Steps between C-alpha positions, in 0.01 A plus 500: 500500500879484528660822622807420291474496119727424207562722199648386173847651491722344238507190284763295326354298214301498178185304425578317179227361271309831493451641154661841448639491856723809471414858397620855568285743698743787455867542412617365837215267609417153374194288586519123533311224687649335805307252711140616505594867457602739226814686597582857393874513534699828478839397368671825614360535852490118541154511660184307428127546534253216472167443323346191667310238304143409579419288803354208304766505230634157403748616237612815317500452123595824326577871538438795267591868542315779323665720235494803732660274769235589755302177518603145569279204410548174693339176392430247775340156528261405774138395528455728203771650281536876546704791372567771759606847382713699747592869497883506527512874567321438829747430780343171596404397144129574544271243346293657224289226340457124506411354159339164435373313192138548603298187446783313326666224704864610493778329699781735403610798293834401347594842357371859484572838342392864540401719203731792401269750676476271810117500480449144373631167617506163330535167682562161342340207686656158508386174345297339387294802395782751439267804504630852456309757709497875421422733796435869550664429833422822691131416467561123536313456175561214260483645151564183299623144515638267235646147488858526383615138497413136572614277781799365309651841417581708810526879478834646604445875473241769434568867422346829381628686199687789670355741241142370500275429799270280289752266349664209683717200434488138632778250447571145615546145379392494139321830513566868423190710479411869481164616638325833471226623738213630294127528556514330840695192382857382450542412131798311364677694227780268394523134412867400446584131460724430799360170627845339528673789681514536882511872584636576846494881491440800277532880498366789293777705333281724283130564455472213248805281580528226758813286561445161662747252649468119484618198691736427209694825532330680210392862468200537266379839378127561449365795310128574551460157643657315203834312523738690273862411581743347743794665675810287461653444847806312379732792426552850632443643155133421518321465173125488445350267250194656340202295392587577137840331532402184689203275479267481795596138565836624636311685773387169646696303756563198277850613405613617845737305723299351788800394708526566872732798449250703300467833686145588605392861474304531826483881531499793261477873560483803270660838579580822313809373319364157403427197712664252742438129518633204695708253298538175692628479855627808666531719189312810381557633147443863403376579149517852359286630223686627194412732217384210274216433745664175610686401818869453577620279786714748693593366845468208742456524873569187704441376849851465646632171640457463871829472681328328800312244289622155393484368148168320555285816515683784322331837499534516121253212461207707630211561260371858488132525596429875482669813366413864578660837442480812715289797382806701388652186350800527733479150648410156357386247758426128472363215712599137458347157549729447801340791685780753443483874408765672288542846349732676257562869430413576140757787499776254582383291204541803272836597644669159510436413140820294466471317834280222639208635700357301793192526719531575871276383781214745544483429871660181641549143376189315628422140577338320209340207689341417833680639807556220754693664780509834684724616785625819668787578740549738792818691426430597140185617312526193280243244387594175325276305260537167329310385195429214268675708228819364664605839643560650842463875532598748773287816505539820707157604621620848602668602171266273292781356295626152425827469689611157374373198318624173364353229281571131559453179308230380739179639633527679837236369745568709810717780629602643840710811578735498799414779746824682405403503135841352405398137442211317336354149505354369172318173466539304174382158388828324591652705780459790740771759437635765738628790291688824554351822366808665348534843354406377148424131530331224699746220572447163668684457829357175641265232376265290709339170403140621524319408182202694368507752782185713461518675838804637681552775758784646711446549868468863617844478654647360180677217679266221371282431202217260434452319170213278389538172315159361429345445845822534703643829634878510529668751731864592431763707681620794292842501672584121485254401221403197711150350482388579857147367491250319272141581576279211397130475549321630188331236281483735199722758342590797720372825337599765756750560783581796726733563792394666824664832589739340751570203266402250774202373302399425144152468357417294192193410295444239234277348241402236758291760686743518790640809676788415731701711743853366558771567754824581318698394809365148544326437167177401677148617409366745750152529349301367207177557318388253232204550266501231231248683284733801454825527310694784657703731273611781734586541870633779723555589866305784651701807593550375861557138376229371735258391228526361147314624190447256213320496165410212273259342260195522729467875422550615862768679699558317825656618826653208693630487855586202723375247243160671479346713226406823680337684210412444137440786255295361210583629155303519174516235234873561452763311700778685680849391409744715707500693828713775657465666840608855574764532774281745685226238512235738360423327168527168324540484124395201296544419133249302297497259210343774284786740568320742734637634828295517818570718807336354811494675835678329788378369743298310240135597459218246521324614181628527141665834542796603290625741230574339165748631241548402134855376467616207290340304220607162641521325838718677749790271595677704769459823694712673763502827696828694525654532844429879520134426411503743209430250222314184430664294223306239302591264216282275286490241229455789256872575537450845657639652822268763652592751769218631721545799729350433844320807637223590738159631396639855473769387259792530748768235514513277809742587778713196578645430842791328331807714426638360178845615390583402146862426419683558169764229519535263208695180441789446260709187462876522551567406142257766371653754735850409388389516136336838554809621688723380215268670252519818706884484504507441125259786451712719730815417306316564175377830635857599597623401154223701339586801724867477403409458136263793528762718664754408230251579231415827668875593509533415130197710423639786712828491307319475169263785583782716642696458174186576306431804711862622452469459125170682501647771726799552270277505197267753659800711616637509145159590373477780759843637400406480136176681571687766698747551216219508252310746718808728529556491126135580439527790752806639326338468162185674631711787643684534161172502315362757741806733441473461127129572528568814701769620255275428206214685669730802563612509138143477383403780735788723377417422139131570567586829667722606211230409252247703696730803500560465127133475437436819702758694307341403172155620615642835608639559153 
């Protein structure tokens, strides 16, 4: 086996199309699918851990997290649909149980839900049977099954009553049903007439009340399974129409505007103060419960406009797929149909009651469509990607942040970073553009008449670049921009090119089954290998540039030297689409059409011997190893960029012989610099004015407070003198009273003595 292995390290992207594809594990950690993995992302520490999908998985359909937030259920399609329950408290997401439908032929489980005590799990199968299965999942025991719908009415959501383990709700197109588990069977307990209503989501707000959202922007309130009233979404002073005040015919869709601008309610979520629901594109409405047992529309939270985006694909037009709230209800998070993650602090919503509140990116802005190009540079830890979503993005694989991105009016087919990390080549349908990577923008510097360029690459020295137009490879000078050479020989489209380390040679492969080695000095072919039965999709030089490694549609990895195929490593039933060779020459990585990564020991083994990793959920389009050999980077048609850490069997990073020194210089145009300088001068002048104004105001305040202090001092001095005078007068009065008291006491004593003498004389007589 290969002595060098790859470990999932970090990912940029979200797997859209998965039901309930975002949930909170704890206050700081969210769980979402990316590629063929579930990612546990700590938003504070900015680290990730991965829960890989099953080996035979063809597609991930839905997620569900238990009420105690310990278990994660993942629904996958394959030879047989399964639901895998993982223990999130285990560091590696230990697999607990794998649930199946038993003898039922089930192709997929479209949605799932845990019971309030986390002991039971329900899974809704897809059409045409639409069977709901009720498990005691720890024992992998099916307790009951019931058919919930027919082939024409798909189910959109299932849920447990949060106050009752035995009661559950199913909603979808033309159906809203409550079931109760009793005596070993699921029995329907409600029969509302909702055949004309398409329910997209629902949530329990009390033990008996469920609020459901429709594709016509309506919020319908069910009590004990019966449709009772509708919440009016038109005004902020929300009124509820009871069933006593309006006939049931008004609860149908016949009187609702069915125009294209009708907002769909695609997600709804209850929390302690009320509930939140999506209202059209990019908007979440918060409803608070009032004393009258009704709901008041309190606030709106919007996805902000994207300053880097053009008018064709504004961020506000995204439809919200999933909403979740953290355990302490501190953070509200959402996922969108364009594969983006956003969050908003609920405390900021409460504080800024008079201001507009916007979501912020939970992690980074991701690609929303297939990634077509991937490139790295030497002098900066940057990686560039291009995509069919018409954007080019520059990521930093050390800090794990998106440094720069820009959206264009055309699809970007290919991308190449200059070794300095200051320039970039981007291939579009009409032209190839050389662009400058500025401090806050990507600006076109030079255009080349290379149409539909799907492969381009700078030489290692950065003085030349190669660009593919169909079956012709054009080589240009970076200094003079002249077309130096045109390499012609392929009969089919060229699918891969790579420069040798000294830039003296270039290797190419194509759909015609040809692998050619070219001299970049003369333009002549130095070697060739043609296999008409194989369409090559990836090619690379070995670490010493003596041999060529190529992969294609014949399911083998070939090592070619001097026009001869030296070795072939046969694969399984999956074709290999991309190849990358480590600079140390110890390992070769290949990507497959199923999205897996393979690490193959080099020199190549004779037998099928490799280590396989679950990575993407679509064909891998490009892969590259960083120059310091620390990371393997892969991109796919699933729109995700995955970082793999390259380590040995003991988990230690590889020691590279290359001494890479990263620079921090950035580009800025003269006009931008002058504008920024002018802005700085204006700000400096404004600062000086503010300082002078502040000093003047301080002087005025000093004068004012000095006068005030003098007045207070005089006032207090007068009061002190008055108190002294009063005290002296009181002292004099007290002395006078004391003298009078003494004189009065003496008189009384004399009088008393005289009376005593007179009394004695009378007794003697």
